[in-house]
C-alpha positions in Angstrom: -0.1 0.1 0.1 0.9 3.8 0.0 3.6 5.5 2.5 2.7 6.1 6.0 2.3 9.9 6.1 2.8 11.6 9.7 1.6 14.8 10.0 2.4 17.1 12.9 0.5 16.8 16.1 -1.5 20.2 16.8 -1.3 20.9 20.6 -4.2 22.7 21.6 -2.4 23.7 25.2 0.1 25.6 23.1 -2.3 26.9 20.7 -4.3 28.2 23.8 -1.1 29.9 25.1 -0.2 31.3 21.6 -3.7 32.9 21.7 -3.4 34.3 25.1 -0.1 36.1 23.9 -1.8 37.0 20.4 -4.7 38.9 22.3 -2.1 41.1 23.9 -0.6 42.1 20.5 -1.7 45.2 18.5 -3.9 44.5 15.3 -0.3 44.8 13.4 1.5 42.8 15.7 -1.4 39.9 15.8 -0.9 39.5 12.0 2.6 39.1 11.9 2.7 36.8 14.9 0.0 34.8 13.4 1.7 34.8 10.0 4.9 33.4 11.4 2.9 30.3 12.9 1.0 29.8 10.1 4.6 29.6 8.0 6.1 27.4 10.7 3.2 25.0 10.7 3.0 25.0 6.7 6.7 24.1 6.7 5.9 21.4 8.9 3.0 19.8 6.8 5.2 20.0 3.7 7.9 18.2 5.1 5.8 15.4 6.4 4.9 14.7 2.7 8.6 14.6 1.5 10.8 11.7 1.6 13.3 11.8 4.2 16.8 12.8 2.6 19.9 14.7 3.3 18.9 17.4 0.9 15.2 18.0 2.1 15.9 20.3 4.7 17.7 22.6 2.3 14.4 23.2 0.5 13.3 25.3 3.3 16.8 26.9 4.7 19.3 28.9 2.9 19.3 32.4 0.7 18.3 30.8 -2.3 16.1 27.9 -0.8 13.1 27.1 -3.3 10.5 26.7 -0.2 12.3 29.2 1.7 9.5 31.9 1.9 5.7 31.6 2.9 4.9 32.4 -0.6 6.8 29.6 -2.1 5.2 27.3 0.5 1.7 28.4 -0.3 2.3 27.7 -4.0 3.8 24.3 -3.2 0.8 23.4 -1.0 
């Protein structure tokens, strides 16, 4: 059958802490913090679907990484 794909767990307690901190932010700060969190989650989800190899992480880090920005991760998803 197909490969077993493990999607990162979502911890509700961590999310509640995030929401508490988010509510202390200004509107602009809330947007920036939220997008940073979504960017991190999207990277983890995409990594869960990729084959583990030594070069896989290089897709996400470095100055010219193909999936190094939030917008390219959105397009890939």
